[in-house]
C-alpha positions as a Markdown table, in Angstrom:
| # | Residue | x | y | z |
|---|---|---|---|---|
| 1 | Met | -62.5 | 30.5 | -74.2 |
| 2 | Gly | -59.8 | 28.1 | -73.0 |
| 3 | Met | -56.7 | 26.9 | -74.7 |
| 4 | Ser | -57.0 | 24.8 | -77.9 |
| 5 | Thr | -55.8 | 21.1 | -77.8 |
| 6 | Glu | -52.8 | 22.1 | -79.7 |
| 7 | Glu | -51.9 | 24.8 | -77.2 |
| 8 | Leu | -52.5 | 22.5 | -74.3 |
| 9 | Leu | -50.2 | 19.9 | -75.9 |
| 10 | Arg | -47.4 | 22.5 | -76.5 |
| 11 | Ala | -47.8 | 23.6 | -72.8 |
| 12 | Thr | -47.7 | 19.9 | -71.7 |
| 13 | Val | -44.6 | 19.0 | -73.6 |
| 14 | Gly | -42.8 | 22.1 | -72.5 |
| 15 | Ala | -43.6 | 21.3 | -68.9 |
| 16 | Leu | -42.5 | 17.7 | -69.4 |
| 17 | Leu | -39.2 | 18.9 | -70.9 |
| 18 | Arg | -38.6 | 20.9 | -67.7 |
| 19 | Ala | -39.6 | 18.2 | -65.4 |
| 20 | Thr | -37.4 | 15.5 | -67.0 |
| 21 | Gly | -34.5 | 17.8 | -67.7 |
| 22 | Glu | -34.5 | 17.0 | -71.4 |
| 23 | Ser | -33.5 | 19.2 | -74.1 |
| 24 | Gln | -35.4 | 19.5 | -77.4 |
| 25 | Ala | -32.6 | 17.4 | -78.9 |
| 26 | Asp | -33.2 | 14.7 | -76.3 |
| 27 | Leu | -36.8 | 14.6 | -76.9 |
| 28 | Ala | -36.2 | 14.6 | -80.7 |
| 29 | Arg | -34.1 | 11.5 | -80.4 |
| 30 | Gly | -36.6 | 9.9 | -78.1 |
| 31 | Val | -39.5 | 10.3 | -80.5 |
| 32 | Gly | -37.8 | 10.1 | -83.9 |
| 33 | Leu | -37.8 | 13.7 | -85.0 |
| 34 | Ser | -35.1 | 16.2 | -85.7 |
| 35 | Gln | -34.5 | 18.9 | -83.1 |
| 36 | Ala | -35.6 | 21.5 | -85.6 |
| 37 | Gln | -39.1 | 19.7 | -86.0 |
| 38 | Val | -39.5 | 19.6 | -82.2 |
| 39 | Ser | -38.7 | 23.4 | -82.1 |
| 40 | Arg | -41.3 | 24.2 | -84.7 |
| 41 | Lys | -43.9 | 22.0 | -83.0 |
| 42 | Leu | -43.2 | 23.6 | -79.6 |
| 43 | Ser | -43.4 | 27.1 | -81.0 |
| 44 | Gly | -46.6 | 26.5 | -82.8 |
| 45 | Arg | -45.2 | 26.9 | -86.3 |
| 46 | His | -46.1 | 23.3 | -87.0 |
| 47 | Ser | -48.7 | 21.1 | -85.4 |
| 48 | Trp | -48.2 | 17.8 | -83.6 |
| 49 | Ala | -49.4 | 14.8 | -85.7 |
| 50 | Val | -51.4 | 11.9 | -84.3 |
| 51 | Asn | -48.4 | 9.6 | -84.7 |
| 52 | Asp | -46.4 | 12.2 | -82.7 |
| 53 | Leu | -48.8 | 11.8 | -79.9 |
| 54 | Asp | -48.2 | 8.0 | -79.8 |
| 55 | Arg | -44.5 | 8.6 | -79.7 |
| 56 | Leu | -44.7 | 11.1 | -76.9 |
| 57 | Ser | -46.9 | 8.9 | -75.0 |
| 58 | Gly | -44.4 | 6.0 | -75.2 |
| 59 | His | -41.5 | 8.4 | -74.5 |
| 60 | Tyr | -43.0 | 9.9 | -71.4 |
| 61 | Gly | -45.0 | 6.8 | -70.2 |
| 62 | Ile | -48.2 | 8.8 | -70.2 |
| 63 | Ala | -51.4 | 7.9 | -72.1 |
| 64 | Val | -52.2 | 10.0 | -75.1 |
| 65 | Val | -55.4 | 11.2 | -73.6 |
| 66 | Asp | -53.5 | 12.4 | -70.6 |
| 67 | Leu | -51.0 | 14.4 | -72.6 |
| 68 | Val | -53.9 | 16.6 | -74.1 |
| 69 | Val | -55.6 | 17.4 | -70.8 |
| 70 | Gly | -52.9 | 19.8 | -69.8 |
| 71 | Pro | -49.5 | 20.1 | -68.2 |
| 72 | Thr | -50.7 | 19.9 | -64.5 |
| 73 | His | -52.5 | 16.6 | -65.2 |
| 74 | Ala | -49.7 | 15.1 | -67.2 |
| 75 | Leu | -47.0 | 16.1 | -64.6 |
| 76 | Lys | -49.0 | 14.2 | -62.0 |
| 77 | Leu | -48.7 | 11.1 | -64.1 |
| 78 | Leu | -45.1 | 11.4 | -65.1 |
| 79 | Pro | -43.3 | 8.2 | -63.8 |
| 80 | Glu | -40.8 | 9.1 | -60.9 |
| 81 | Arg | -38.0 | 7.4 | -62.9 |
| 82 | Arg | -38.5 | 10.1 | -65.7 |
| 83 | Arg | -38.2 | 13.0 | -63.4 |
| 84 | Ala | -34.9 | 15.0 | -63.1 |
| 85 | Ala | -33.5 | 15.3 | -59.6 |
| 86 | Val | -33.9 | 19.1 | -59.9 |
| 87 | Val | -36.6 | 20.7 | -62.1 |
| 88 | Gly | -34.7 | 22.2 | -65.0 |
| 89 | Gly | -31.8 | 19.8 | -64.3 |
| 90 | Thr | -30.6 | 17.2 | -66.7 |
| 91 | Gln | -31.2 | 13.5 | -67.2 |
| 92 | Thr | -29.8 | 10.9 | -69.3 |
| 93 | Val | -32.3 | 9.9 | -72.0 |
| 94 | Ile | -32.9 | 6.2 | -72.9 |
| 95 | Thr | -34.4 | 5.8 | -76.3 |
| 96 | Ile | -37.1 | 3.1 | -76.5 |
């Protein structure tokens, strides 16, 4: 059996963090959560809520449905302007 939707979302968000060069704190500011909440969601100790999906979608510029397909698919759709110059590098985050 494949990964659950929750597992796919955690993998996707982790891949997006690396591709954008964001830290958990950067993502937290961008989606209106605390860094601790983001950490718990990424580790699987807490689940992502539906409203979190909407905020992740807006933050990364990727439709909700594309976030839950998996990291490879989501990374193909990540807008170029959101990508770090070097994977694992850093980027200034603009909160929307």
